[in-house]
N, C-alpha and C positions, 0 to 999 in steps of 0.2 A: 644413469645406473647408480652413481654414487649415492644419490638421494634414497633410492630403493634400499641399498645396503645399509645406509645410516638409520633407516626406519626399523631395522631388525632389532628386536629387544635384546638388551645386553645379555640376558640369561641364555638366549639362543646363540647369539654371536660368540659368547665365551665357550660354548660347547662345540662349535665348528672346529674341525681339526684337519690340518694338512690338506687344505683345499684352496685353489686359486680361482678367482673369478675374472674372466676375460670377455672382451667384446670383439667380435669379428663381423665383417660385412655380410657374408652369406654362409648358409649351412653347406654341408657337403652336397655335391650334385645329386639330384633326384630325391633329396630329403626336404620335406616341408616342415621346418622347425622354427620356433621363436627362440628356443634355448635347448641346451643339451648338457646333461650331467654324465661325466665319465669318471669312473673310479670304483672304490669299494665303500659302500655305505657304512656309516658309523655302526649300525646295528649288526653288521657282518664282520667287523674287524676282530681279530684275535691277537694273541701274542706274536704270531708270525708276521703281523703287519708291519712291524718296526722297520724303518729304513725305506719304505715304499715311496715312490714318486708321488707328488701331490695329486689329489683328485682335481678335476677340472670342471668348472661350470662355465659354459660359453653362452653368451647372449648374442643373438644374431640381429644386427642393426637393420639390414635391408628388409627382411620380411615384416618386422614390426613397423617400420616406417611406411611400407606399402599398405599394410593392414589399416593403419591409422590415417592415411591419406592427408597428412598435414594438420590433423586435429591435435593440438598440444595436450589437451586433457586425456584423450585416448592414448596418446603416446606415453604419458606419465603412468597412467593406469596399467597399460599393457606391459611396460617394462617392469613395474612393481610386481605384477602378477607372475610374469615369467621368472624373475629372480626368486621370488618366494617358492614357486613351483619347483625349480631346480634345487633349491636349498632343501626342500622337503625330501627330494630323492637322496640328497647327501645324508639325511637322517634316516633313510631306509623306508620312506613312505612311497608306496607304489602308485602308479596312475590309477589302478583300480580302487585303492583306498582313498585317494583324493576325490574320486567320483563319489564314493560312499559318503564321505563327509562334506560333500558339496563344495569342494575347493578346486575343482578342475573346470 
């Protein structure tokens, strides 16, 4: 995951604000996820946002490893894709918009 984060261009990384990126083994029960963004996207923050707890991006190790079935190239690609996908949500980009721009 660190490599995927390091590949984010500095101009985007410098705009990320009040967000923590974590890795957990599994998503919540009955949720089929590779990653999850929880928080208030940058595009929806206002002056009243000050003092809020950090947003959270969680990458789920188990589902990604099972999906890639031991293939290291798949694993690297899927982690990168998941990290970028959740960062897009941090910037306020919806799943629908990601589909429109062929990034989902």
